[in-house]
C-alpha positions in Angstrom: 57.8 121.4 29.6 59.3 123.3 32.4 56.9 123.8 34.8 58.3 126.2 37.5 57.1 124.9 40.7 56.6 127.3 43.7 58.0 125.8 47.1 57.0 127.6 50.4 59.9 129.8 52.2 60.7 129.9 55.5 62.1 132.9 56.9 65.7 133.4 57.9 65.0 133.8 62.0 68.6 133.2 63.3 69.0 130.5 65.7 72.1 129.0 67.9 72.2 125.4 67.8 70.9 123.4 71.5 74.0 122.0 71.8 75.3 125.8 72.3 73.4 126.7 74.4 72.0 123.6 76.8 74.4 120.6 76.7 72.4 117.3 76.2 71.0 116.2 79.6 73.3 113.3 80.9 72.1 110.2 81.8 73.4 110.2 85.3 72.5 113.9 85.7 69.0 114.6 85.1 68.5 118.0 84.8 65.4 117.7 87.7 68.0 115.8 90.4 69.0 117.5 93.5 71.4 115.5 95.5 71.2 118.2 98.5 70.1 115.9 101.2 73.2 113.2 100.5 75.3 115.8 100.0 74.3 117.1 104.1 75.1 113.4 104.8 77.8 113.1 103.4 79.1 115.8 106.0 77.3 114.3 108.8 79.1 111.4 108.6 82.9 113.2 107.5 82.6 115.0 111.2 81.3 111.9 112.4 84.3 110.1 111.1 86.6 113.2 112.8 84.6 112.6 116.1 85.2 108.9 116.3 88.9 108.9 115.7 89.5 111.6 118.4 87.2 110.2 121.0 89.3 106.5 120.1 92.3 108.1 120.4 91.3 109.7 123.6 89.9 106.6 125.0 93.3 105.0 124.5 95.7 107.3 125.5 93.5 107.0 129.0 93.6 103.1 129.3 97.5 103.9 128.2 98.2 106.0 131.8 96.4 103.0 133.3 99.7 100.2 132.3 102.7 99.7 134.1 105.7 99.4 132.5 106.7 96.4 130.8 108.0 93.6 132.9 111.8 93.2 132.0 111.1 89.3 131.4 110.0 91.3 127.8 112.4 93.0 126.7 113.3 91.7 123.1 116.5 89.8 123.1 119.0 89.4 121.0 118.7 85.3 120.5 114.8 86.0 120.2 116.1 87.5 116.8 118.4 84.1 116.2 115.3 82.4 117.0 113.4 83.6 113.6 111.1 86.5 115.8 111.2 90.0 114.7 109.2 92.3 116.3 106.5 94.4 113.9 107.9 97.3 115.1 111.4 98.5 114.3 111.9 101.3 117.5 110.7 98.4 120.0 112.3 97.2 122.5 109.8 95.0 124.4 106.7 92.3 123.2 104.2 94.3 124.5 101.4 94.5 121.2 98.6 92.7 120.4 100.5 92.2 117.2 103.5 91.0 118.9 101.7 88.3 120.7 100.0 87.1 118.0 104.2 86.6 115.9 104.6 84.9 118.7 101.6 82.8 119.5 102.5 81.3 115.5 105.9 79.6 116.6 105.9 77.1 113.8 107.1 78.8 110.6 105.9 77.8 107.0 107.8 76.3 103.6 106.7 76.2 100.7 108.8 73.8 97.7 107.3 74.2 94.2 108.3 71.7 92.0 107.6 71.6 88.6 108.4 70.4 84.7 107.1 70.7 81.3 103.5 69.2 82.1 103.3 69.5 85.7 103.6 72.4 88.4 103.6 70.9 92.2 103.6 72.9 95.1 104.4 71.9 99.0 103.2 73.9 102.1 105.5 72.2 104.5 105.4 73.3 108.2 108.0 73.4 110.4 107.4 72.8 113.9 109.6 74.9 116.0 112.6 74.3 118.2 111.8 73.1 122.0 114.1 77.0 122.7 112.0 79.0 120.7 108.4 76.8 121.6 109.7 77.6 125.8 110.5 81.6 124.6 106.8 81.8 122.8 105.0 80.9 125.5 106.7 83.0 128.1 106.3 85.8 126.4 102.3 84.8 125.7 102.4 84.7 129.4 104.8 87.6 131.2 102.2 89.7 128.3 98.6 88.1 130.1 99.6 89.1 133.3 101.4 92.0 132.6 97.8 93.7 130.6 95.4 92.0 133.4 97.3 94.2 135.8 96.9 98.0 134.6 94.0 99.7 136.0 92.0 101.6 134.2 91.9 105.5 135.3 89.1 107.9 136.4 87.4 109.4 133.8 87.9 106.3 131.6 84.6 104.7 131.8 83.3 108.0 130.6 85.9 108.6 127.8 84.4 105.0 126.3 80.8 105.5 126.5 82.0 108.6 124.1 84.2 107.1 122.4 80.9 104.1 122.1 78.5 106.9 121.1 80.4 108.3 118.4 80.7 104.6 116.8 77.0 104.6 117.1 76.8 108.2 114.9 79.6 106.9 112.5 78.1 103.8 111.4 74.0 105.2 111.3 75.8 108.0 109.1 77.8 105.4 106.9 73.9 103.5 106.5 71.9 106.6 106.0 74.5 107.6 103.1 74.7 104.2 101.4 71.5 104.1 101.5 70.6 106.7 99.9 70.3 106.7 96.0 72.2 109.4 94.6 70.2 110.7 91.0 73.3 113.0 90.2 77.3 112.4 89.4 77.6 114.6 92.4 75.5 112.7 95.0 78.2 109.8 94.2 80.9 112.6 94.4 79.3 112.9 97.5 79.9 109.0 98.7 83.6 109.1 97.6 84.0 111.4 99.8 83.3 109.7 102.5 85.3 107.1 101.6 88.0 109.1 101.4 87.5 110.5 105.0 87.4 107.0 106.0 90.5 106.6 104.9 92.0 109.6 106.7 91.5 112.1 103.6 94.2 109.8 101.6 93.5 108.6 97.9 92.0 105.3 97.6 94.1 102.9 95.9 92.3 99.6 97.0 89.9 98.4 99.5 89.0 95.0 101.6 86.1 95.6 103.7 85.3 99.1 105.9 83.5 102.1 104.0 85.2 102.0 100.7 83.8 98.9 100.2 80.1 100.2 101.6 80.4 103.1 98.9 81.6 101.4 96.0 78.5 98.9 95.9 76.8 101.9 96.7 77.5 103.6 93.9 77.2 100.3 91.8 74.0 100.4 92.8 73.4 103.9 91.9 74.5 103.7 88.4 72.2 100.8 87.7 69.4 102.6 88.9 69.7 105.6 86.7 70.0 102.7 83.8 67.5 101.3 84.6 65.1 104.9 85.1 66.7 105.9 81.4 65.9 102.6 80.0 62.3 102.9 80.5 
C-alpha cells in the first residue's frame, strides 16, 4: 500500500552563507581583541630608538673633538701588512680603532689541519706563536694607542651629552621591555613587535640575529602564540 507522507515545508527565505558575509574568526585574532595599547607602545619604542641613536652620535662626535691627531707611531706601515696584520677598514691610515687593538693583541695565528680517512676525521687546531718582530710591533702599537687615548680631553658640553645619551638608553630599554612583556592578542600586535625589531636594525629587513631587540621580540611573539593557542584550546 502506498502511503503519502506529509513533510513540513520550510519557507524559502533567501540567505547568504555566513562565510561570505563574515569570515570565520582566526584563532590568532579574536573578534573582540584590541592591541591598540601595544601598537602605541611600539610607536613610542621606535621613536626612542631614533633618539637613542642620535644621542649616541652627538656624544661620540663631541668626544672625538677632544682627541688629538694620532701619533706617527700608529701609522700603518707596509711592514705591518707583510707581518700579516691588516686593518679592519681598508681606508685606515692609522691603527686608531678599538677593534684594531683587538687585532694587535691577538698577535698569534691559528692553523687548522684536517686529517681524514674512510672511517675517521681528525681536526687539529695549532696555535702558531708570532715572530719576535710581530710581537714587538703589536706591543708598541698597543702602548702608543693607550697613551694617545688617555691624552684625550672631554670638551665642554660632553657631560651633558653623556647624560642625554644615558637617559635615551634607559628610555629605549624601558620601552623594549614594555613592548615585549605586553601580550599580543592579534596578528597586528605581533606585527607591531616586528616593526620594533626592524627599527632596531635601522629599518632593514631582518634575515638573522643573535641578540638584541630582534631576539627579544621573537621570543615575545613565541609567548604570544602559545598564549593564544592556550586560550583557543580552553
